[in-house]
N, C-alpha and C positions, 0 to 999 in steps of 0.2 A: 686866526683861522682854526676851525675845528678839525680835529683829526680823530677818526674812529679806529679802533683796534679790533681786528678779527683774528681769532686763534684757529689754527688748523693743524691737525696731526697728519703727517704724510702717510697715506695708506699704500700698501704694497701694490695695489692695482694702478696707482698713479706713477709707478716707476717703470723704467725701460730695462733692457737687458744689461745695461751698465750699472743698474742699481740707483740711478738718479731720477728725479722727477722729470717726466717727459715735458718738453716745452709747451705742448698744447694745454697742459693742466693748469698752467699759470693763468690762462684766460678764464678758466672755470673758477679759479680762486678769486680773480678780480670780480667776477659776477657775484660770488658769495659776499665779498667785501662791500661791493656796491649796494647790495640788498641790505646789509647791516648798516651802512652809512645812511641810507634813505630812512630806515626805521628810527634812527636817532633824531630825525626831525619830526617824529611822531606821525608818520604816514607810511604806508606800505605800497609796493609796486601795484598790488591788486587794487588798492584804493585809487591810485593814479589812473590805472587802466579803466576803472569803473567811471571815472570822470570823463572818459573819452580821449585820454592822452596816451599816446604810445611813445616810446623812447628808443628808437632803433640806434644801434651802434653805427657810426659813420667813419670812425677812425679808431684803430687800436695800435698799441706799441708795447714792446717788452724788451728790455735789455737784461740778459742773463749775466750775472756777475760771478756767482759761486753756486755750485750744485746743492740742491736740497736732496736729502736721502730718506729712504724708508725709515719711519720711526721718528724723524725729526719733528719738533714742534716749531711752527713758524707763526709769526704775527704779521698781518698785512695792515699797514697804516694807510688810511684812505683820506684824502682831502680834496676840496674843490680847487682846481687850478684856475678855471675861468668859467664865468657864468654870464650868459646873455639871455634876453627874453625868449630866444628860440633854440639855445644850445647850452649844454653843460659839458665841461671837461673835468675829469677826475684824475688825480695822481695816486699811484700805489707804490709803496715800498714794502718788499717782502724781506723780513728780518728773521734770523734764526733766534728763537727764544733763548734767553739766558745770556748769550754773547752779543746779541744785537748786531751780528754780522749782516751786512747787506748781501742778500742772495740775488735779488732781482729788483728792477724798478720798471714801472710801466705807466701807461696813460690810456684812457678811453675817452672818446667824445660821442655824445648822443644828441640828437635833435628832438624837439618836442613836436609831434605831428598828431593830426586827428585820424579818424578811421578811414578817411579818403586820401591819406598820405599827403595832406597839405600842412605846411608849417603852422604852428600855433605860437602866438605871442603870449606866453603865460603871464607876463607882467600885466597885460591888459585883460585877458580872458579869465585868468585864475590868479587874482592878486594875492589871495591867502597863501597859495602854494609858492608864488614868487617870494613873498615875504619870508616864509620859512626857509627856503633855499638860500636866499641872499643873506639871511642872518647867520647861517652856518659858514658862509664864505668869509664873513667879517669878524668872526669870533677870534 
């Protein structure tokens, strides 16, 4: 299974009054990590959208284990948990750089739909994209 690594330095604007990263920011980080993961299969979200495919989130989850703080460097490890012709689920682990302490873990699920919000079977309609995605699940 392929795992991508996305590095993020915690910015002051991402923290709350307690000096820790606000819970909502993890979902922004997951999106950044998801974008990095997709780029690793030699395609971008823009190219996917230009093909007529949209990928709305249909499920999100995050478990907060330890706080990330202003100035911390974190690494988000992203991998495919499940892939079907109409849906992809990604796992995320947020680790503190250096110590590799687990700060949070999460999951997102997205469907593949067209501009009319109808499910697309990418295995049939976009076999090259399917091949790229499925090869990263099995690495």
